[in-house]
C-alpha positions as CSV (number, residue, x, y, z in Angstrom):
1,M,0.0,0.0,0.0
2,P,1.4,3.4,-0.9
3,F,2.2,5.8,1.9
4,F,3.8,9.3,1.8
5,V,6.0,9.6,4.8
6,K,6.0,13.3,5.6
7,D,8.1,13.2,8.8
8,D,8.9,10.9,11.7
9,S,5.4,10.9,13.1
10,T,3.2,11.5,10.0
11,S,2.4,8.9,7.3
12,I,-0.3,9.6,4.7
13,Y,-2.1,6.8,2.8
14,Y,-2.9,7.6,-0.8
15,E,-3.9,6.0,-4.0
16,T,-3.4,7.4,-7.6
17,W,-4.4,6.3,-11.0
18,G,-4.6,7.7,-14.5
19,A,-2.4,10.1,-16.3
20,G,-2.8,13.8,-17.3
21,L,-4.0,16.7,-15.3
22,P,-3.6,16.0,-11.6
23,V,-6.7,16.2,-9.4
24,L,-6.6,15.8,-5.6
25,M,-9.9,14.3,-4.3
26,I,-10.7,15.1,-0.7
27,A,-13.3,12.7,0.6
28,P,-16.3,13.3,2.8
29,G,-16.5,11.9,6.3
30,G,-15.7,14.9,8.5
31,V,-12.5,14.5,10.5
32,Q,-12.7,10.8,9.5
33,S,-12.3,11.8,5.8
34,A,-10.8,8.8,4.0
35,A,-10.8,7.6,0.4
36,P,-13.5,4.9,0.8
37,Y,-16.0,7.5,1.9
38,W,-16.2,8.8,-1.6
39,A,-18.6,5.8,-2.3
40,R,-21.1,7.5,0.0
41,A,-21.2,10.8,-1.8
42,P,-24.3,11.6,-4.0
43,L,-21.9,12.3,-6.8
44,D,-18.8,10.1,-6.5
45,M,-16.2,12.4,-8.2
46,T,-13.6,9.6,-8.2
47,Q,-15.7,7.7,-10.8
48,L,-16.2,10.8,-13.0
49,L,-12.7,11.5,-14.5
50,P,-11.4,9.5,-17.5
51,P,-8.1,8.0,-16.6
52,D,-6.5,8.9,-19.9
53,E,-7.1,12.6,-19.2
54,F,-6.6,13.0,-15.4
55,Q,-4.2,11.7,-12.7
56,V,-6.6,11.1,-9.8
57,V,-5.2,11.2,-6.3
58,V,-7.2,10.1,-3.2
59,M,-6.0,10.2,0.3
60,D,-6.8,9.4,3.9
61,Q,-6.5,12.6,6.0
62,R,-4.2,12.7,9.0
63,N,-5.4,10.3,11.8
64,A,-8.3,9.0,9.5
65,G,-8.4,5.7,7.7
66,R,-4.8,4.4,7.3
67,S,-3.1,7.7,7.8
68,V,-1.4,8.7,11.1
69,G,0.1,11.9,12.4
70,N,0.8,13.9,15.5
71,F,-1.2,16.8,17.0
72,P,0.8,20.0,16.7
73,A,0.5,22.0,19.9
74,A,0.3,25.4,18.2
75,G,-1.0,26.9,15.0
76,D,-4.1,26.4,13.0
77,P,-5.1,22.7,12.6
78,W,-6.7,23.5,9.2
79,S,-3.3,24.6,8.0
80,T,-1.8,21.4,9.2
81,Y,-4.1,19.4,7.0
82,A,-3.5,21.7,4.1
83,D,0.2,21.2,4.4
84,D,-0.3,17.4,4.3
85,Q,-2.3,17.8,1.1
86,L,0.2,20.1,-0.5
87,R,3.2,18.0,0.4
88,L,1.6,14.9,-0.9
89,M,1.0,16.6,-4.3
90,E,4.6,17.9,-4.3
91,Y,5.8,14.3,-3.6
92,L,3.8,13.2,-6.7
93,D,5.5,16.0,-8.7
94,A,2.2,17.9,-9.1
95,D,3.3,21.6,-8.9
96,S,-0.1,22.8,-9.8
97,F,-3.4,20.8,-9.7
98,H,-7.2,20.8,-9.4
99,V,-8.8,19.8,-6.2
100,V,-12.3,18.3,-5.7
101,G,-13.8,17.8,-2.2
102,C,-17.1,16.7,-0.6
103,C,-18.4,17.6,2.9
104,I,-15.4,18.7,5.0
105,G,-13.4,18.7,1.7
106,G,-14.9,22.2,1.0
107,S,-13.4,23.7,4.1
108,F,-10.1,22.0,3.4
109,I,-10.2,23.3,-0.2
110,L,-10.8,26.9,0.9
111,K,-7.8,26.8,3.3
112,L,-5.6,25.2,0.6
113,S,-6.7,28.0,-1.8
114,Q,-5.7,30.6,0.8
115,L,-2.3,29.1,1.3
116,I,-1.1,28.3,-2.3
117,G,-3.0,30.7,-4.5
118,S,-2.6,30.2,-8.2
119,R,-0.9,26.8,-7.8
120,L,-4.5,25.6,-7.3
121,R,-5.9,25.6,-10.8
122,G,-9.5,25.0,-10.0
123,A,-11.8,23.6,-7.3
124,V,-15.1,21.8,-7.0
125,L,-16.9,21.8,-3.6
126,E,-19.7,19.2,-3.3
127,M,-22.0,19.7,-0.3
128,P,-19.6,21.9,1.8
129,I,-20.0,21.9,5.5
130,G,-20.6,25.0,7.6
131,I,-22.1,26.4,10.8
132,A,-25.7,27.5,10.4
133,G,-29.0,27.2,12.3
134,G,-27.5,26.0,15.5
135,N,-25.9,22.9,14.1
136,E,-22.6,23.2,16.1
137,V,-23.6,20.3,18.4
138,K,-23.6,18.0,15.3
139,F,-19.9,18.7,14.6
140,E,-19.0,18.4,18.2
141,G,-20.5,14.9,18.3
142,Q,-18.7,14.0,15.1
143,W,-15.2,14.9,16.3
144,K,-15.8,13.3,19.7
145,T,-16.7,10.0,18.0
146,W,-13.4,10.4,16.1
147,R,-11.5,11.0,19.3
148,D,-13.0,8.0,21.0
149,G,-11.9,5.8,18.1
150,L,-8.4,7.1,18.2
151,V,-8.1,6.6,21.9
152,Q,-9.3,3.0,21.6
153,F,-7.1,1.9,18.7
154,R,-4.1,4.1,19.3
155,P,-3.5,4.1,23.0
156,E,-0.1,5.8,22.6
157,L,-1.9,9.1,21.7
158,S,-2.7,11.5,24.4
159,E,-6.5,12.1,24.8
160,A,-5.7,15.6,26.1
161,K,-3.8,16.5,23.0
162,I,-6.5,15.1,20.7
163,V,-9.1,17.2,22.5
164,E,-7.0,20.4,22.4
165,F,-6.3,20.0,18.7
166,A,-10.0,19.3,17.9
167,E,-11.2,22.3,20.0
168,R,-8.8,24.6,18.2
169,M,-10.2,23.2,15.0
170,W,-13.9,23.5,15.8
171,K,-14.6,25.6,18.9
172,D,-15.9,29.2,18.5
173,R,-15.8,28.9,14.7
174,D,-18.5,29.9,12.2
175,F,-19.3,29.8,8.5
176,V,-17.1,27.2,6.8
177,V,-15.1,26.6,10.0
178,S,-11.7,26.8,8.4
179,M,-11.9,30.5,7.4
180,T,-13.8,33.7,8.1
181,D,-16.1,35.5,5.7
182,D,-13.4,38.0,4.8
183,E,-10.9,35.2,4.2
184,V,-13.3,33.5,1.8
185,R,-13.8,36.9,0.0
186,S,-10.0,36.9,-0.7
187,V,-10.1,33.5,-2.5
188,T,-9.5,33.8,-6.2
189,T,-9.4,30.1,-7.2
190,P,-12.0,29.3,-9.9
191,M,-14.5,27.0,-8.2
192,L,-17.8,25.3,-8.7
193,V,-20.0,24.8,-5.7
194,L,-22.7,22.1,-5.4
195,P,-24.6,23.1,-2.2
196,G,-26.2,20.7,0.3
197,S,-29.9,20.7,0.9
198,E,-32.1,22.9,3.2
199,D,-32.7,20.1,5.7
200,D,-29.1,18.8,5.8
201,P,-27.6,19.7,9.2
202,F,-24.0,19.0,8.2
203,H,-24.1,20.5,4.7
204,P,-26.7,23.4,4.8
205,R,-27.6,24.8,1.5
206,S,-27.0,28.3,2.8
207,I,-23.3,27.6,3.3
208,G,-22.7,26.6,-0.3
209,V,-24.7,29.6,-1.6
210,K,-22.8,32.0,0.6
211,I,-19.4,30.6,-0.6
212,G,-20.6,31.3,-4.1
213,D,-21.6,34.8,-3.2
214,L,-18.3,35.6,-1.4
215,A,-15.6,33.9,-3.3
216,Q,-14.3,36.0,-6.3
217,N,-14.5,33.3,-9.0
218,A,-17.2,30.9,-8.0
219,R,-20.3,29.5,-9.7
220,V,-23.1,27.7,-7.8
221,I,-24.9,24.7,-9.3
222,E,-28.4,24.7,-7.8
223,E,-30.7,21.7,-7.5
224,W,-28.0,19.4,-8.8
225,N,-29.0,16.5,-6.5
226,D,-32.8,16.5,-7.2
227,S,-32.8,13.7,-9.7
228,D,-30.5,11.3,-11.7
229,G,-30.7,13.6,-14.6
230,A,-29.7,16.7,-12.6
231,R,-26.7,14.8,-11.1
232,A,-25.7,13.7,-14.7
233,D,-25.9,17.3,-15.9
234,A,-23.8,18.5,-12.9
235,A,-21.2,15.8,-13.6
236,E,-20.9,17.0,-17.2
237,T,-20.5,20.6,-15.9
238,V,-17.8,19.5,-13.5
239,L,-16.0,17.5,-16.1
240,A,-16.0,20.3,-18.6
241,F,-14.6,22.7,-15.9
242,L,-11.8,20.4,-15.0
243,R,-10.9,19.8,-18.6
244,T,-10.7,23.5,-19.5
245,G,-10.2,25.3,-16.2
246,E,-12.9,27.7,-17.4
247,L,-16.0,28.3,-15.3
248,P,-19.3,28.2,-17.2
249,T,-20.8,31.7,-17.8
250,A,-23.9,30.5,-16.1
251,V,-25.3,27.3,-14.6
252,A,-28.8,26.0,-14.7
253,S,-30.9,26.3,-11.6
């Protein structure tokens, strides 16, 4: 199994296939984001890209799936994840690349956009997470489940360090969690946004729409998940965007 050994304490599991434009795929699953969770996405982007046109890269995030890492005592945890993602792509000789993410992948993408700018050629955010309508307790429960699993299966880890890292990541955060409104306004990466639904507590529709309103080069695909036909149309729009790097002038609502 392929692992990228970043340092003495961090080993990132990844898989890659195809040849051509590199595309990093960041899976759903919250802090448990790992490659197999793509199969749960309404639109599994890993099945979308022709292998003769794209080099697809999937990964398990730090301390999820088969990846392991430490818990830095200082700094922004979101930047720690972004650095893992960037160093993996550099290891694979992808100096610039597209990125596609579902769920927490949207928040990871926005942080990565902030850190590497034009090296990120384009982004697709499927059902981005965010704080809205008092849903904070949902995310707290999710990361606590992750903590309990780590403590059980990796007893060498300090529970106190896990909690401190997770609280810096989630506590007193709003909007997309990883960035403020003003920081999202500064993002220039071309991006397509596929919002969640009105009744989805983890991926509120309002978050995806707001990202589209704030980011400088974003387009929102509305009602993309209402039917098989709508998902197929959205898939074609995503594929055309990744092939050309050009955002559609308009998208159907």
